[in-house]
RODREN-246792 format. One record per atom (N, C-alpha, C, O): x, y, z. Coordinates in steps of 0.2 Angstrom, whole numbers, plus 5000, padded with zeros to 4 digits. Layout:
<rs>
XYZ;...
</rs>
This chain:
<rs>
500449945000;500050015000;500550065000;500950075004;500450104995;500750174994;500650225000;500150205005;500950275000;500950325005;500250355005;499950355010;500050384999;499350424997;498750365000;498350385004;498850304997;498350264999;498250255008;497750255011;498750255010;498850245018;498550305021;498150295026;498850375018;498550425022;497850435020;497450455025;497550405014;496750415014;496450375018;495950395021;496750305019;496350255024;496350285031;495850285034;496950305033;496950345040;496550395040;496350405046;496350435035;495950495036;495250465037;494950495042;495050415033;494350395032;494350365040;493850375043;494850325042;494650295047;494550345054;494150345058;495050395053;495050455058;494350495058;494050515063;494050495052;493450535052;492950485055;492550515059;492850425053;492350385055;492350375063;491850375067;493050385066;493250375074;492950445077;492550435081;493050505074;492850555076;492050565076;491750595081;491750535071;491050545070;490750495076;490350515080;491050445076;490650395082;490950425089;490450425093;491450445090;491650485096;491150535098;490950535104;491150585093;490650645093;489950625095;489650655099;489750565093;488950535095;489050515100;488550525104;489550485103;489550455110;489650515114;489250525119;490150575113;490250635117;489550665119;489350675125;489050675113;488550725113;488050685116;487650715120;487950615116;487450585120;487550575127;487150575131;488250565129;488450565135;488250625139;488150625145;488450685135;488350755138;487550755139;487350795144;487150735135;486550745136;486150705142;485750725145;486450645144;486450615150;486650655156;486350665161;487250675155;487550715161;486950775163;486850785169;486850815158;486450865158;485650845161;485450885166;485450795159;484750775163;484950755170;484550775174;485450715171;485650695178;485750765182;485550775188;486050825179;486150865183;485550915184;485550955188;485050915180;484450945180;484050895186;483650925190;484050835187;483750795192;484050805199;483650815204;484650815199;484950835205;484750905208;484550915214;484850945204;484651015205;483851015207;483751055211;483450975204;482750975207;482650945213;482150955216;483050895214;483050855221;483350915226;483050915231;483850945224;484150995230;483651055231;483651075236;483351075226;482751125226;482251095231;482051135235;482051035230;481450995234;481751005242;481251005246;482350995243;482550985250;482951045251;483451035254;482851095248;483151165250;482951175257;482351165258;483451215261;483351235267;482851285268;482551285273;482851335263;482251395264;481551355263;481151365267;481551305259;480851285258;480651235264;480051225266;481151205267;481051165273;480951205280;480551185284;481251245281;481151295287;480651325286;480251345291;480451355280;479851395280;479251355278;478851395275;479151295278;478651265275;478451245282;478851205285;477851265285;477451245290;477251175292;477351155297;477051135286;476951075285;477451025288;477350975292;478151045286;478651005289;478751015296;479050965300;478551065299;478451085307;478051035310;478251005315;477451035308;476851015311;476650935309;476250895312;476950915303;476650855300;477250805297;477650825293;477350755299;477850705296;477750675289;478150645286;476950685287;476850665280;477150705275;477250675270;477150775276;477450815273;478150795270;478250785264;478650775275;479250755273;479250685269;479550665265;478750645271;478750575268;478550585261;478850545256;478150635259;477950645252;478550665248;478750645243;478950715252;479550745248;480050685247;480450675243;480050645253;480550595253;480450545247;480950525244;479850535245;479750485240;479950515234;480250475229;479850565233;479850615226;480550625225;480850615220;480950635231;481750645230;482050575229;482550575225;481850515231;482050455230;482050445223;482450425220;481450455221;481350435213;481650485209;481850465204;481850555211;482250595207;483050565207;483350565201;483250535212;483950515213;483950445210;484550415208;483350405209;483450345205;483550355197;483850325193;483150405196;483150435189;483850455187;484050445182;484250505192;484850525190;485250475191;485750475186;485350425195;485850375194;485750335187;486250305183;485150325185;485150285179;485450325173;485950305170;485250395173;485650445168;486350435168;486750435163;486650435175;487450445175;487750375174;488250375172;487350315174;487550245172;487650255165;488150235161;487050285162;487150275154;487650335151;487850325145;487850375154;488350425153;488950395154;489450405150;489150355159;489650325161;489850265155;490450255153;489350225154;489350175149;489650205142;490050175138;489250255141;489450285135;490350325135;490650335130;490450335140;491150365140;491650295141;492250305139;491450245143;491750175142;491850165135;492350145133;491250165131;491150135125;491750195120;492050175116;491750255123;492150305120;492850285121;493250295116;493050255126;493850225128;493950175123;494350175119;493450125124;493550055119;493650075112;494050045108;493250125110;493250145102;493950165101;494250155096;494150215106;494850245106;495450195105;495950205101;495250145109;495850085110;495850055103;496350045099;495250025100;495149995094;495450045088;495750015083;495350105089;495450155083;496350155083;496650145078;496550155090;497350155090;497650095089;498150095085;497450035091;497649965087;497649975081;498049945077;496950005077;497049995070;497550035066;497850015061;497650095069;498150135066;498850115067;499250115062;498950085073;499650055074;499749995069;500349975068;499249965068;499149895062;499449925057;499849895054;499149985054;499250005047;499950035047;500150035041;500250065052;500950085052;501450035054;502050055054;501249975056;501749935060;502349925055;502949915058;502349915048;502849915044;503249975041;503749965038;502850035043;503050095039;503350135044;503950145044;502950165048;503350225054;502850215059;502350255060;502950165064;502650165070;502550225074;502050235078;503150255074;503050315079;502450365076;502050395079;502550365068;501950415066;501250395068;500850425070;501250325067;500550295069;500350315077;499850345079;500850295080;500650315088;500450395089;500050415093;500850435085;500650505085;500050525083;499650545087;499850505076;499150515074;498650485078;498150525079;498650425080;498250405085;498150435091;497650435094;498750455094;498750485101;498450565100;498150595104;498550595093;498250665093;497450655093;497150695095;497250605089;496550595088;496250585094;495650605095;496450535098;496250525106;496250585110;495750605114;496750615109;496850685112;496350735111;496050765115;496150735105;495650785103;494950765106;494650815109;494750695106;494150675109;494250685117;493650705120;494750685120;494850685128;494750765129;494450785134;494950815123;494850875126;494150905125;493850945128;493750865119;493150885120;492750855124;492250895126;492850805127;492450775132;492650815139;492150825143;493350845141;493450875146;493150935146;493050955152;493050975140;492751035140;491951035142;491651075145;491650975139;490950975139;490750935145;490150955147;490950875147;490850845154;490950885160;491350935160;490550875165;490550905171;491350895174;491550835175;491750945177;492250925179;492250915187;492750885190;491650945191;491750945198;490950955200;490650985196;490850925206;490150935209;490250945215;490650915219;489951005218;489951025225;489251035227;488851065224;489251005233;488451025236;488751025244;489150985247;488251075246;488351085254;487751065257;487251095255;487751035262;486951015266;487150985272;487650985274;486650975276;486650965284;486150905285;485550915284;486450845287;486150795288;485850795295;486150805300;485150775294;484650795301;484750855304;485150855309;484550905301;484650975303;484150975308;483650955309;484451025314;484151025321;484051085322;484551125321;483351115323;483351175325;483051175333;482551155335;483451215336;483451225343;483351295345;483751335345;482651295349;482451375351;482151365358;481551345358;482551365362;482351355370;482451415375;482951455373;482051425379;482151485383;481851465390;481351425390;482051505395;481751505402;481551585402;481951625402;480851585403;480551655403;480751695408;480951755407;480851665415;481051695421;481851735420;482051775424;482151705414;482751745413;482851785408;483351805405;482251805406;482151855400;481951925403;481651925409;482151975399;481952045401;481352055401;481152095404;480952025398;480252025397;479852005403;479352025405;480251965406;479951945413;479951995417;479452015420;480552015418;480652075424;480352135423;480252165427;480152145416;479652205414;479052185416;478752235419;478752125416;478052115416;477952115425;477452145428;478452095428;478452105436;478552175438;478352195444;478852215434;478752295436;478152315434;477952365437;477852295430;477052325428;476752305433;476352355435;476752245436;476252225441;476352265447;475852285451;477052275448;477252325455;476852385454;476552415458;476952415447;476652475446;475852485446;475552535447;475552415444;474852415444;474652425453;474252465455;474952385456;474852385463;474952445466;474552465471;475452485465;475552555468;474952595465;474752635469;474752585459;474252635457;473652615460;473152665460;473452555462;472852535465;472852555473;472252575476;473252555475;473452575482;473352655483;473052685488;473652685477;473552765477;472752775476;472452825479;472552725472;471752755471;471352735477;470852765478;471452685481;471052685486;471252725492;470852745496;471852735493;472052805498;471652875495;471552915499;471552885489;471352945487;470552945488;470252995490;470152875487;469552865488;469452885496;468952915498;469852855500;469752855507;469752935510;469352955513;470352965506;470353035508;469753085507;469653135510;469453065500;469053105498;468353095503;468053145505;468253025504;467753005509;467753035515;467253055518;468353045518;468453075524;468453145525;468253175530;468553175519;468353255518;467653265518;467453305521;467253225514;466553225513;466253225520;465753255521;466453175524;466153155530;466353215536;466053225541;466853235534;467053295539;466553355538;466353375544;466353375533;465853425530;465153395533;464753435536;465053345532;464353315536;464453325544;463953355546;464853295547;464953315553;464953375556;464853395562;465253425551;465253495554;464453515553;464253555557;464053505548;463453515548;462953485554;462553515557;463153435555;462753385562;462853425568;462453445572;463553445568;463753475575;463353555575;463053585580;463353595569;462953645569;462253635572;461953675575;461953575569;461253565570;461153545578;460753565581;461653505580;461753485588;461753555593;461453555598;462053595589;462153665594;461553705592;461353745597;461253695587;460553735586;459953705591;459553745594;459953635592;459553595595;459653615602;459153625606;460253635605;460353635612;460153715614;459953735619;460353755609;460153825611;459453825611;459153855615;459153795606;458353795606;458053765613;457553795615;458353715615;458253675622;458253735627;457753745631;458753765627;458853815632;458353865632;458053885636;458253895626;457653945625;457053925627;456553965629;456853855626;456253845628;456153825635;455653815638;456753815638;456753805646;456553865648;456353865654;456753925646;456553995649;455754015648;455454055651;455453985644;454753985643;454353945648;454453895650;453853995651;453553965656;452953915654;452553925649;452853865658;452353815655;452553785649;452153745647;453153795646;453353755641;454053715641;454153685636;454353725646;454953695647;454853615650;454353585648;455353595654;455153525657;455253475651;455853465649;454653435649;454753385645;455153405637;455553375634;454853475636;455053485628;455853505629;456253485624;456153525634;456753545635;457153475635;457653465631;456953435638;457353365639;457353335632;457853325630;456753325629;456653305622;457153325618;457453285614;457253385618;457653425612;458453405614;458853405610;458553405621;459253375623;459453315621;459953305618;458953275622;459053195620;459053195614;459453145612;458853225609;458853225603;459553245599;459853205595;459753295602;460453335600;460953275603;461453275600;460853245608;461353195611;461453135606;461953105605;460853125603;460853055600;461053075592;461053025588;461253135591;461453145584;462253115583;462653145587;462453065579;463053025579;463453085574;463153125571;464053065575;464653095570;464653035565;464752975566;464553055558;464753005553;465252975552;465252915550;465953005554;466552965554;466552905559;466752855557;466352915564;466252875569;465852805567;465952745569;465352815563;465052775559;465152725553;465052665552;465552775548;465652755542;466452745542;466652685540;466852785543;467452765542;467852695545;468352675542;467552675550;467852605552;467552545548;467952495548;466952555544;466852525540;467252525533;467352475530;467352585531;467852595525;468452575526;468752535522;468752595533;469452565534;469452485534;469952455533;468852455536;468952385537;468852365529;469252315527;468452395525;468452375518;469152375515;469352335511;469552435516;470052465513;470652395515;470952375510;470652385522;471152335524;471052265521;471552225520;470352245520;470152175516;470352185510;470752135508;470252235507;470352255500;471252235499;471452195495;471552275502;472352275502;472552195504;472952165501;472252155509;472452095510;472352045504;472752015502;471752055502;471552005496;471852025489;471951975485;472052085488;472552105482;473252075483;473552055479;473552085490;474152055492;474251985491;474751965488;473651945493;473651885493;473651855485;474051815484;473251885481;473251875475;473751895471;473951865466;474251945473;474751965469;475351905471;475651885467;475451895478;475851835479;475651775476;476151745474;475151765475;474951695471;475251695465;475651655462;474951755461;475151765455;475851755452;476051735447;476251785458;476951795458;477351725457;477751705453;477051685463;477251625464;477151565459;477551525459;476551565456;476351535450;476751545444;477051505440;476751615444;477251635437;477951625437;478251605432;478151635443;478951605445;479051525443;479551505441;478551495445;478451415444;478451395437;478851355434;477951435434;478051415426;478651445423;478851415418;478851505424;479351535421;479951505421;480351505416;480151465427;480751435428;480751365424;481251325425;480351355420;480451285416;480651315410;480551375408;481051265406;481251285400;480751265394;480451215395;480551305390;480051305385;480451315377;480951345377;480051295373;480351295366;480351235362;480051185364;480751235355;480551175350;481251145350;481751175350;481251075348;481751045346;481651005339;481550935340;481651035334;481451005327;481950985323;482451015322;481950925321;482350885317;482150875311;481650845310;482550905306;482250895299;482750835297;483350835296;482350775295;482850705294;483050725286;482950755281;483650675286;484150665279;484350735279;484550775283;484450745271;484850805269;484350865269;483850865266;484650915272;484350985270;484951025265;485551035267;484751035259;485251065255;485251145256;484851185257;485951165256;486151245256;486451265250;486451325248;486651225246;486951245241;487251175236;487651135238;487051185229;487351135225;487451155218;487051185215;488151135215;488351165209;488751105204;489151075207;488651105199;488951055195;489051095188;488551105184;489751105187;489851135180;490451105176;490851075179;490351125170;491051095165;491351165164;491151215166;491951155160;492151205158;491851255154;491851315155;491451225148;491051275144;490551305148;490451365147;490251275153;489751305158;490051365161;489751415162;490651355164;490951415168;491151465163;491051525165;491351455158;491551505153;490951545151;490951605150;490351505151;489651535150;489451585156;489251645155;489451545162;489251575167;489751655169;489451705172;490351655167;490851705168;490551765164;490451825166;490451745157;490351795153;489651825155;489551885154;489151785157;488551815159;488551875165;488251925166;489051845169;489251895175;489751955173;490051995177;489851955167;490352015164;491052005165;491452055164;491151945167;491951935168;492251925163;492651875163;492151965158;492451955151;493251925150;493451875147;493551965155;494351935154;494551875156;494951835153;494051855162;494351775164;493951735159;494151675158;493351745156;493051695152;493351695145;493451635143;493651745142;494051745137;494651705138;494851665134;495051715144;495551675145;495451605146;495851565143;494951585149;494851515149;494551495143;494751435141;494251525138;494051495131;494751485126;494751445122;495251545127;495751535124;496251475126;496551435122;496351465132;496751415135;496451345136;496851295136;495851345136;495551275137;495251245130;495151185129;495151295125;494851275119;495251295112;495351255107;495351365111;495751385105;496351355104;496551335099;496751365109;497451355109;497651275109;498151255106;497251235113;497451165112;497151135107;497451085104;496551155103;496351135096;496851155091;497151115088;497051235091;497551245086;498251195086;498551175081;498351185093;499051145094;498951075091;499451055088;498351045091;498250975089;498250975082;498450925079;497951025078;497951035072;498551045068;498751005063;498851085070;499451095068;500051045069;500451035064;499951015076;500450955076;500250895070;500750875067;499550875070;499450825065;499650845058;499850805053;499450905056;499850925050;500550925048;500850895043;500750945052;501650955052;501850875052;502350855049;501550835057;501750765058;501550725050;501950685048;501050745047;500850695042;501050735034;501250695029;501150795035;501350825029;501950875031;501950925033;502550845030;503050885032;503350945028;503650985031;503050945022;503250995018;502751075020;502851135018;502251045024;501951115026;502251165031;501951215032;502851145034;503251185037;503551235034;503751285037;503451235026;503751285022;503151345022;503351405021;502451325024;502051375023;501851395029;501651455030;501851345035;501651375041;502351375045;502651325047;502551435047;503151435050;503151395057;502551395060;503651355059;503751315065;503651355072;503551335077;503751425070;503851455077;503051465079;502851485084;502551465074;501751465076;501651405081;501251405086;501951345080;501751295084;502251295090;502051265095;502751325090;503151335097;502651385101;502651385107;502351425097;501951485101;501451455104;501351475110;501151395102;500651365104;500851315109;500451285113;501551295109;501851235113;502051275120;502051245126;502051345120;502251385126;501651385131;501651395137;501151375128;500551385132;500251315136;499751315139;500851275136;500651205139;500551215147;500251165151;500651275150;500551285156;499951305157;499651305162;499451335151;498851345151;498351295153;497751315155;498451225153;498151185155;498051185163;497451175166;498651205166;498651205174;498251255175;497751245178;498351315172;497951375174;497151355173;496851365178;496951325168;496251315167;496051275173;495551295176;496451215173;496151175179;496151205186;495651185190;496751255188;496651285195;496151335194;495751345199;496051375189;495451425189;494851395190;494351415194;494751335186;494151305187;494051295193;493551325196;494451255198;494451235204;494351285210;493951275214;494751335208;494451395212;494051435212;493851465217;493651435206;492951455205;492451415208;492051445212;492551345207;492051305211;492051305218;491651305222;492751315221;492851305228;492651365232;492351365237;492751425228;492651485232;492051535230;491851575234;491751515225;491151555222;490451545228;490051595229;490451485231;489951485236;490251445242;489951395244;490751475246;490851435253;490451445258;490251495260;490251385260;489851375266;490251355272;490651315272;490051385278;490451355284;489951345288;489451375289;490151275292;489651255297;489151195295;488751165298;489251185288;488851135285;489351085282;489951095281;488951025280;489450965276;489550985269;489051005265;490150985267;490250995260;490550935257;491050895260;490350915252;490450855248;490650885241;490350925237;491250845240;491550865232;491650805228;491950755231;491450795223;491550735218;491950775210;491850825208;492250725209;492650735202;492250715198;491950655200;492050745192;491750715187;492150705181;492750725181;491850655176;492250635170;492650675167;493250665166;492350735167;492650795163;493450815165;493850845162;493550795172;494150815175;494750775172;495250785171;494450705173;494950635170;495050655163;495650645160;494550665159;494650665152;495150735151;495550725146;495050795153;495550845152;496250835155;496750855152;496250795160;496950785163;497250725158;497850735157;496850685155;497150635149;497450675143;497950655141;497050735141;497150765135;497750805138;498250805134;497850845144;498550865146;499050825146;499550855144;499050755148;499550725148;499750695140;500350695138;499250685136;499450675130;499750735126;500050725120;499550795128;499850845124;500450855126;500750885122;500750845132;501450845134;501850795129;502350805127;501550715129;501750675126;501850685118;502350675115;501250715115;501350735108;501950785106;502350775102;501950835111;502450885109;503150855109;503450865105;503350815114;503950775114;504050735107;504450745103;503550695107;503650655099;503650695093;504050675088;503250755093;503350795088;503950835087;504150855082;504350845092;505050875092;505450825090;505850845086;505350755092;505750705089;505650685082;506150685078;505050685079;504950675072;505250745067;505650725063;505150795070;505550855067;506250845066;506550855061;506550825072;507350815073;507550775068;508050785065;507250705068;507450665064;507350675056;507750655052;506850715053;506850735048;507350785045;507450785039;507450825050;507950885049;508650835048;508950855043;508750795052;509450755051;509450715044;509950715041;508950685042;508950655036;509050705030;509550695026;508650765030;508750805025;509450835026;509650875021;
</rs>
């Protein structure tokens, strides 16, 4: 088989390989998106704001049981979608292995290193696409069996002291009103007694006058004097009664106040409140992102510089580097039209892979940091595919330099 036919066969096989891998990547990406939406729906269903502000979960266990059944169903569907996505990823790897073996078989007698380079380049391209599209990391913050404690002793609160002060103020006010009534009554009675005293004096004066009259004194004078002596003072009759009433009211009021304070102190000395437990997970935060989603999110948040940097370092430069590498490896004469400096410029961006990974992890770790809750981080397949591409990229750069060096020596 001549070189042209071999290249044509390799090109056809590579196109078929990329088509199949593209189909697997697309389908796997769809399953990951469905699984992500299911997990987000489950996290929203068990979100802390919905659980804490939902009165039904405070008073009824059936409310959570209904949520639990729905959440379990969502989790089962998510697991199914993740299994499908993982199996498709396994198919991708198997197809990549078969493609590599086939290319190596074609180049076994001609240039095995070139066959390794071509197959590794195509596999690296699919790893790059998968690493960009697939989720790299999943972070969730939650609390298992979230417990809300709100307990207090009323006797230790300022409100309780304020209520006792109000009771003392009311007692003082009642005492003042009772003393005021007693004082006013005594003033009124003094006025009546003064009038009765004037009446008594008038009767005595009349009796003395009658006693001077001939044939009219005697009995009439005695009767008038008896009547004047029988006129009582109102204070002597009324004030003892009023004082008794006043004393009895104060004793009754004091007894009532003492009983009220004693019972209040006894009740207020106990601890009151709630101890509510929200079973299983209560979510505070959930996020799953791929590199492409992070770029899109950063762009929406108007972080254009970081978004463009991630797009250039994770997509543009790696793809350009792979394309130039395969062209230079397969078509040596292309170096005459594409200066080797262009490839060296793209090769200098090899540290961009580290930048992309570190930027992604920093964004995922610190964009929503929660303290005091359980944090769970899971690496996604995207991280492993992107790591595979980064390793292959270093390997391909070394191989390409070796190929160019050997060709230069032959020439």
